[in-house]
C-alpha positions as CSV (number, residue, x, y, z in Angstrom):
1,X,91.5,129.2,76.7
2,X,91.2,125.8,74.8
3,X,87.8,124.4,74.0
4,X,86.9,120.8,73.8
5,X,84.2,119.2,71.8
6,X,82.4,116.4,73.9
7,X,79.4,114.3,73.2
8,X,77.0,113.4,76.0
9,X,73.9,111.4,75.4
10,X,74.3,111.7,71.7
11,X,74.4,115.5,71.9
12,X,77.5,117.5,71.1
13,X,78.8,120.2,73.4
14,X,81.7,122.7,73.2
15,X,83.2,123.2,76.6
16,X,86.1,125.6,77.6
17,X,88.8,124.6,80.1
18,X,92.1,125.7,81.3
19,X,95.2,124.7,79.2
20,X,96.4,121.2,80.1
21,X,93.0,120.1,81.5
22,X,91.8,118.8,78.2
23,X,92.4,115.0,79.0
24,X,90.6,115.4,82.3
25,X,87.6,117.1,80.7
26,X,87.4,114.5,78.0
27,X,87.5,111.7,80.6
28,X,84.9,113.4,82.8
29,X,82.7,113.9,79.7
30,X,83.1,110.2,78.8
31,X,81.8,109.2,82.3
32,X,78.9,111.4,82.0
33,X,78.2,110.2,78.4
34,X,78.1,106.6,79.7
35,X,75.5,107.5,82.4
36,X,73.5,109.6,80.0
37,X,73.5,106.9,77.3
38,X,72.4,104.4,79.8
39,X,69.5,106.7,80.8
40,X,68.5,107.4,77.1
41,X,68.3,103.7,76.3
42,X,66.2,103.0,79.4
43,X,63.9,106.0,79.4
44,X,63.9,106.9,75.8
45,X,64.0,110.6,74.7
46,X,64.0,113.0,77.6
47,X,64.9,116.7,77.9
48,X,68.5,117.5,77.8
49,X,68.5,119.2,81.2
50,X,66.7,116.3,82.9
51,X,69.1,113.8,81.2
52,X,72.2,115.7,82.4
53,X,70.7,116.1,85.9
54,X,70.0,112.4,86.2
55,X,73.4,111.4,84.8
56,X,75.2,113.9,87.1
57,X,73.2,112.5,90.1
58,X,74.1,108.9,89.2
59,X,77.8,109.9,89.1
60,X,77.6,111.8,92.3
61,X,76.1,108.7,93.9
62,X,78.9,106.5,92.6
63,X,81.4,109.1,93.8
64,X,79.8,109.1,97.2
65,X,80.1,105.3,97.5
66,X,83.7,105.5,96.4
67,X,84.5,108.2,99.0
68,X,83.0,106.0,101.7
69,X,85.1,103.1,100.7
70,X,88.2,105.4,100.5
71,X,87.5,106.5,104.2
72,X,87.2,102.9,105.2
73,X,90.5,102.0,103.4
74,X,92.2,105.0,104.9
75,X,91.1,103.9,108.4
76,X,92.3,100.4,107.8
77,X,95.7,101.7,106.5
78,X,96.0,103.9,109.7
79,X,95.4,100.8,111.8
80,X,97.9,98.9,110.0
81,X,100.4,101.7,110.1
82,X,100.0,102.0,113.9
83,X,100.5,98.2,114.4
84,X,103.6,98.3,112.1
85,X,105.0,101.3,114.1
86,X,104.4,99.4,117.3
87,X,106.1,96.3,116.0
88,X,109.1,98.4,114.6
89,X,109.4,100.1,118.1
90,X,109.5,96.6,119.8
91,X,112.0,95.3,117.3
92,X,114.2,98.4,117.8
93,X,114.1,98.0,121.5
94,X,115.0,94.4,121.3
95,X,118.0,95.3,119.0
96,X,119.3,98.2,121.3
97,X,118.8,96.6,124.7
98,X,121.3,93.9,125.6
99,X,119.8,90.5,125.6
100,X,119.4,89.4,129.1
101,X,120.2,85.8,129.9
102,X,119.4,84.4,133.3
103,X,121.7,81.8,134.6
104,X,121.0,79.9,137.8
105,X,124.1,79.1,139.8
106,X,123.6,76.4,142.3
107,X,124.4,77.6,145.8
108,X,126.0,75.1,148.2
109,X,124.4,75.4,151.6
110,X,126.6,76.5,154.4
111,X,128.3,73.5,156.1
112,X,127.6,71.0,153.3
113,X,131.3,70.8,152.3
114,X,132.3,70.1,155.8
115,X,129.6,67.4,156.1
116,X,130.6,65.7,152.9
117,X,134.4,65.8,153.9
118,X,133.5,64.1,157.2
119,X,131.4,61.4,155.4
120,X,134.2,60.8,153.0
121,X,136.6,60.4,155.9
122,X,134.4,57.9,157.6
123,X,133.9,56.0,154.4
124,X,137.6,55.7,153.8
125,X,138.2,54.6,157.5
126,X,135.5,51.9,157.1
127,X,137.0,50.7,153.8
128,X,140.4,50.5,155.7
129,X,138.9,48.3,158.5
130,X,137.1,46.1,155.8
131,X,140.4,45.6,154.1
132,X,142.3,44.8,157.3
133,X,139.7,42.3,158.2
134,X,140.2,40.5,155.0
135,X,136.6,40.4,153.9
């Protein structure tokens, strides 16, 4: 089992970890060291256990805030995915259904053709009479 030497709050520690986890342990120790160093500079010298407890609590608080933001982001992503799915369904429906075009065809009322033919005949007869009269 590999062992990693880390420094937290100016104090060196040797920590064992699983093989391949060394980079994660080093990164976690760096985060804890940043919090512990900040505490040491503000509060001066404090017992190691108190320094590690406070640094751990500060990191836990930051992690809890990030988890809240992650839940909000996941909720937002879920809403966006639902809207996208609805939009895709609508587009697919539009693509698969034949596009309906409504065309209005004028309907000639019953008897109108006969009436127009009769009016045309009268107009022609009137035109003939005017022509014969020489006007």
